[in-house]
N, C-alpha and C positions, 0 to 999 in steps of 0.2 A: 721851628723847621715846617716848611710849607706842607708836607705830607701829613702833618697833625693839625692843621689849621681847623677851626670851626667852620669855615665856608667849604662846603663839600667841592666846589669848582677848584678852589686853590689846593685843597687836599688831594684832589685826583691829579692835578698838574704837576705837584710835588712828587708823587708816585711815579709819574710817568718820566720825570725828571732823574728821579734816583735809579730807575731802570737804564734810562738812557746813558747817564754818566757811569754807573757800574759797568756797562757793556763796554764803553770805552776804556775804562781802567783795565778790566780783563783782557780786552784786546791787546792793549799795549804792553802791559806786564802781567800774564797769566799766573805768576807765582808770587805775586806781591804780598807783603805782610801787610794787610789791610789795617789791623789794629794800630801798628807803628805808623804807616803813612797817615791814616785818618787823624791819629792823635797828634802829630806833627802839623797837620793842615788846620785842626781845630783850635790849636794854640794861637794862630795868626788871624783867625776871624774875629772881628769885633763890630760893633754899631757902625763904624765909619765905613769900612770896606764890605761890609755884607750885602748892602744894596748895590754896590758898583759890581760886585762879583755875581748877584742874582741877575742884573740887567745883561752883563756879558754872557752868561751862560744861557739866559732866555733867548736872546738874540741867536746865539749859536744853534739852539734847538729850533727856533723859528726858521732859520736858513736851511737847516737839514731837513725839517718837515717840508718844506717848499720843494727842495731838491727830490725827496720822495715821491710828493705828489706828481712832480714833472716826469719823473722816471715811470710811475705808474700809467700816466696818460699815454706816454710813449708806448709802452709795452702793450697796453690795450689797442692802440692803433695799429701796432704790427700784427696783432692776432686777429684782427678783426677781419671777417671774410670779405674778399673782393666784392666791389659795388657791381650790380649788373646792370 
């Protein structure tokens, strides 16, 4: 698991990813039985597909992060005082 990696940068990224994905799960299914759902998913993860899943999830997080940065820039521009 990335959040338990010995490399502090990877561990931090893993923690961020966990928070991001839990937010998505809670938003989509707030009353989800996490034990059951995570147990079902965990049974399907193996060395072959974990890299593909990590890449897919990482790309999705990257795209969302870029969208958040663009939104922040747009909001800053809107809030900026008019030029004199």
